[in-house]
C-alpha positions as CSV (number, residue, x, y, z in Angstrom):
1,M,31.9,49.9,9.5
2,L,32.7,53.9,8.4
3,I,35.0,55.8,9.6
4,N,33.1,58.8,10.3
5,Q,30.1,56.0,12.1
6,T,33.3,55.1,14.0
7,L,34.9,58.8,15.0
8,E,31.2,59.5,16.2
9,K,30.7,56.5,18.3
10,L,34.0,57.3,20.0
11,R,33.0,61.0,20.7
12,E,29.3,59.4,22.0
13,L,31.8,57.2,24.3
14,K,33.5,60.1,25.1
15,L,36.8,58.9,24.0
16,Y,38.0,61.8,22.3
17,G,41.8,61.4,22.5
18,M,41.2,58.0,20.6
19,A,38.8,60.0,17.9
20,E,41.3,62.5,17.7
21,E,44.1,60.3,17.4
22,L,41.9,58.0,14.9
23,E,41.5,61.4,13.0
24,R,45.7,61.8,13.0
25,Q,46.4,58.3,11.7
26,L,43.9,58.2,8.5
27,P,46.0,60.1,6.0
28,N,49.2,59.0,7.2
29,P,50.2,55.6,5.0
30,S,52.7,54.1,7.7
31,T,50.1,53.5,10.6
32,R,48.3,51.3,8.3
33,S,51.6,48.8,8.4
34,L,51.3,48.7,12.0
35,S,49.4,45.6,13.6
36,F,46.1,45.6,14.9
37,E,47.7,45.3,18.6
38,D,50.3,47.9,18.3
39,R,47.5,50.1,16.4
40,I,45.0,50.2,19.0
41,G,47.5,50.3,21.8
42,G,48.8,53.0,20.3
43,L,45.1,55.4,20.5
44,V,44.8,53.5,24.1
45,D,47.8,55.4,24.7
46,Y,46.9,58.7,23.2
47,E,43.6,58.1,25.3
48,T,45.2,57.9,28.5
49,T,47.5,60.7,27.6
50,Y,44.4,63.0,26.5
51,R,42.9,62.5,29.8
52,S,45.8,63.3,31.7
53,N,46.3,66.5,30.1
54,K,42.7,67.4,30.4
55,R,42.6,66.5,34.2
56,L,46.1,68.6,34.7
57,T,45.2,71.7,32.8
58,A,41.4,71.8,34.5
59,L,43.7,71.2,38.2
60,L,46.0,74.1,37.2
61,R,43.2,76.1,36.2
62,N,41.2,75.7,39.3
63,A,44.2,75.9,41.5
64,K,44.1,79.6,40.7
65,F,47.9,80.1,41.4
66,K,48.9,83.9,41.6
67,H,51.5,83.6,38.7
68,A,50.3,81.0,36.6
69,G,53.1,81.3,33.9
70,A,56.4,81.1,36.4
71,C,58.4,77.8,36.1
72,V,62.1,77.1,36.5
73,E,63.3,78.2,33.4
74,D,62.7,81.8,33.6
75,I,63.9,82.5,36.6
76,D,66.4,85.5,36.2
77,Y,70.1,84.5,37.6
78,T,71.8,87.9,36.9
79,Q,69.8,90.0,39.6
80,P,71.2,89.6,42.9
81,R,69.2,87.1,44.5
82,N,72.2,84.9,45.5
83,L,70.5,81.8,43.5
84,D,72.6,78.9,42.6
85,N,71.8,77.7,38.8
86,P,73.2,74.1,39.3
87,H,71.2,73.9,43.1
88,I,68.1,75.1,41.7
89,V,68.0,72.7,38.5
90,T,69.2,69.9,40.3
91,G,66.8,70.5,43.1
92,K,70.1,69.6,45.8
């Protein structure tokens, strides 16, 4: 089976992550040395990660957070707010 047909069928089955990973692997000669189990396992792992990321992105978009880009790394500890960096980072 031609690789283009395989990629097309993966997309028809909505296995977009597997198709993306297979395309990424094609020019890389080191992936050809992997066993079938390792290679298919990598494709399945990538599909799982792809779907998890897609789901998380949709959940975050639908949550409509007021401050979408806020994260712990962006906290300004120089302002006098009695914030203690070690307690915030470790959560204790």
